[in-house]
C-alpha positions as CSV (number, residue, x, y, z in Angstrom):
1,M,-44.8,-1.1,36.9
2,K,-43.4,2.3,35.9
3,K,-44.9,5.4,37.5
4,L,-45.5,8.4,35.3
5,I,-45.1,12.0,36.6
6,C,-48.2,14.1,36.6
7,V,-47.8,17.5,35.0
8,L,-50.5,20.2,34.9
9,I,-50.8,21.8,31.5
10,L,-52.5,25.0,30.7
11,S,-53.2,25.2,27.0
12,T,-55.6,26.8,24.7
13,T,-57.6,24.1,22.8
14,L,-59.7,25.1,19.9
15,P,-63.3,24.0,19.8
16,A,-63.6,20.6,18.1
17,A,-66.3,21.8,15.8
18,L,-64.0,24.4,14.3
19,W,-61.8,21.8,12.8
20,A,-64.2,18.8,12.8
21,G,-63.8,17.9,9.1
22,E,-60.0,18.4,9.0
23,T,-59.5,16.8,12.3
24,G,-61.2,13.6,11.1
25,Q,-59.0,13.5,8.0
26,E,-56.0,14.3,10.1
27,V,-56.7,11.4,12.5
28,T,-57.0,9.0,9.6
29,R,-53.7,10.2,8.2
30,A,-52.1,10.1,11.6
31,K,-53.2,6.5,12.2
32,Q,-52.0,5.5,8.7
33,A,-48.6,7.1,9.3
34,I,-48.2,5.4,12.7
35,A,-49.3,2.0,11.3
36,L,-46.7,2.3,8.5
37,F,-44.0,3.4,10.9
38,A,-44.7,0.6,13.4
39,Q,-44.9,-2.0,10.7
40,S,-41.7,-0.9,9.0
41,L,-39.7,-0.7,12.2
42,K,-41.0,-4.0,13.6
43,S,-40.3,-5.8,10.2
44,E,-36.7,-4.6,10.4
45,L,-36.4,-5.5,14.0
46,V,-37.8,-9.0,13.5
47,S,-35.6,-9.8,10.5
48,T,-32.5,-8.5,12.3
49,M,-33.3,-10.5,15.4
50,Q,-33.8,-13.6,13.4
51,A,-30.5,-13.1,11.6
52,G,-28.3,-11.9,14.5
53,G,-30.2,-11.7,17.8
54,P,-31.3,-8.8,20.0
55,V,-27.8,-7.3,20.2
56,N,-27.9,-6.7,16.4
57,A,-31.5,-5.5,16.6
58,I,-30.5,-2.7,19.0
59,E,-28.7,-1.1,16.1
60,V,-32.0,-1.0,14.1
61,C,-33.6,1.1,16.8
62,H,-30.4,3.2,17.2
63,S,-29.8,3.9,13.5
64,R,-33.0,3.1,11.5
65,A,-35.9,4.2,13.6
66,E,-35.3,7.9,13.2
67,V,-34.7,7.5,9.4
68,I,-38.0,5.6,9.0
69,A,-39.9,8.2,11.0
70,R,-38.4,11.0,8.9
71,Q,-39.3,9.3,5.6
72,I,-42.8,8.7,6.7
73,S,-43.1,12.3,8.0
74,Q,-42.0,13.5,4.6
75,Q,-44.4,11.2,2.8
76,S,-47.4,12.1,5.0
77,G,-46.8,15.8,5.4
78,M,-47.1,15.3,9.2
79,Q,-44.4,15.2,11.9
80,L,-44.0,11.6,13.3
81,S,-42.0,10.8,16.4
82,R,-42.0,8.5,19.5
83,V,-41.8,9.8,23.0
84,S,-41.6,8.3,26.5
85,T,-41.1,9.5,30.1
86,F,-38.7,6.6,30.5
87,N,-36.8,7.1,27.3
88,R,-33.8,5.3,25.9
89,N,-32.8,8.1,23.6
90,P,-32.9,11.6,25.2
91,D,-34.2,13.0,21.9
92,N,-37.4,11.0,22.6
93,A,-38.2,12.6,26.0
94,A,-41.8,13.6,26.2
95,R,-42.8,17.3,26.4
96,D,-45.2,18.6,29.0
97,W,-48.4,18.1,27.0
98,Q,-47.2,14.6,26.0
99,I,-46.4,13.7,29.6
100,A,-50.0,14.5,30.5
101,V,-51.3,12.3,27.8
102,L,-49.0,9.4,28.7
103,E,-50.2,9.7,32.3
104,T,-53.8,9.6,31.1
105,F,-53.0,6.5,29.0
106,E,-51.5,4.9,32.1
107,E,-54.6,5.7,34.1
108,R,-56.8,4.2,31.4
109,R,-54.7,1.1,31.2
110,S,-54.8,0.7,35.0
111,A,-58.6,0.9,34.7
112,G,-58.7,-2.0,32.3
113,E,-58.2,-0.7,28.8
114,K,-55.6,-2.5,26.7
115,A,-52.5,-0.4,25.9
116,N,-52.8,-1.1,22.1
117,T,-56.3,0.6,22.0
118,L,-55.3,3.9,23.6
119,S,-55.1,7.0,21.5
120,W,-55.8,10.8,22.0
121,T,-56.2,13.8,19.8
122,E,-56.6,17.6,20.1
123,T,-56.2,20.8,18.2
124,A,-54.2,23.3,20.1
125,E,-53.3,26.9,19.5
126,T,-49.5,27.3,19.2
127,S,-47.3,30.3,18.2
128,G,-47.2,28.8,14.7
129,G,-51.0,28.6,14.5
130,P,-53.5,25.7,15.1
131,E,-51.7,22.4,15.6
132,F,-53.3,19.0,15.2
133,R,-51.9,16.6,17.8
134,F,-52.4,12.8,17.9
135,M,-50.9,10.2,20.2
136,K,-51.2,6.4,20.3
137,A,-49.8,4.3,23.1
138,I,-46.9,1.9,22.3
139,P,-47.7,-1.4,24.1
140,T,-44.9,-3.6,25.3
141,D,-45.0,-7.1,23.7
142,G,-42.9,-10.1,24.0
143,L,-40.4,-9.0,21.4
144,C,-39.8,-5.7,23.2
145,L,-38.9,-7.5,26.5
146,Q,-35.6,-8.7,25.2
147,C,-34.3,-5.1,25.3
148,H,-36.8,-3.4,27.5
149,G,-37.8,-6.0,30.1
150,T,-36.8,-6.9,33.6
151,A,-34.3,-9.7,32.7
152,I,-32.1,-8.4,29.9
153,P,-29.2,-10.6,28.9
154,A,-25.7,-9.3,29.8
155,E,-24.6,-8.8,26.2
156,V,-27.8,-6.8,25.4
157,A,-27.3,-4.7,28.5
158,D,-23.7,-4.0,27.5
159,K,-24.7,-2.8,24.0
160,L,-27.5,-0.7,25.5
161,A,-25.0,0.9,27.9
162,E,-22.6,1.6,25.0
163,L,-25.2,3.3,22.8
164,Y,-27.5,4.8,25.5
165,P,-25.6,5.6,28.6
166,H,-28.6,7.3,30.2
167,D,-31.1,4.6,29.3
168,K,-34.4,4.7,31.3
169,A,-36.3,2.3,29.0
170,V,-36.0,-1.0,31.0
171,G,-38.1,-2.8,33.6
172,Y,-41.2,-3.2,31.5
173,R,-43.6,-6.1,31.5
174,E,-45.8,-7.3,28.7
175,G,-48.8,-5.0,28.3
176,D,-47.1,-2.0,29.9
177,I,-47.1,1.3,28.0
178,R,-43.6,2.0,26.8
179,G,-44.3,5.4,25.4
180,A,-46.4,6.7,22.5
181,F,-46.3,7.6,18.8
182,V,-46.8,11.3,18.3
183,V,-48.1,12.9,15.1
184,T,-48.4,16.7,14.8
185,S,-49.2,19.0,11.9
186,L,-50.0,22.7,11.6
187,L,-53.5,23.3,10.2
188,D,-54.1,25.9,7.6
């Protein structure tokens, strides 16, 4: 099991009542954006794995995941990304507030909650104004284990080493939290 690093975060969070109506709408929009992203990425991964195996599927995550996230971000008007403390792509490293949420997710999972049910939201004051933040845990399922598990085939490990020389996203077991989807947007 991966151990997450605890980070104390001092942030100014706006009272929930101040943004109650907008936050409810933002949560709905965030969940829809995440569902579309997860469905689109998984669909491409599954079809690529069926056609050419996990080595070819690595290329989907390497070249297509960011494109899909960018397209959905533009469509939704929200910023969509994935983060992890044990990231494969250094661009997906979690920021301080995201690390704290990931740690909370891990505590909740350890207490018996299922990884696929874990989500979190807040509205925080930032230098750009009030920012809506939403995170949803990414659970590790059987499909994920071929590239993120404890027994990765040599040809998969070689391709991962080629594309991600500083890969930390291995050693997972089914049900582990691999990271989280993050949705943010500035509130008017």
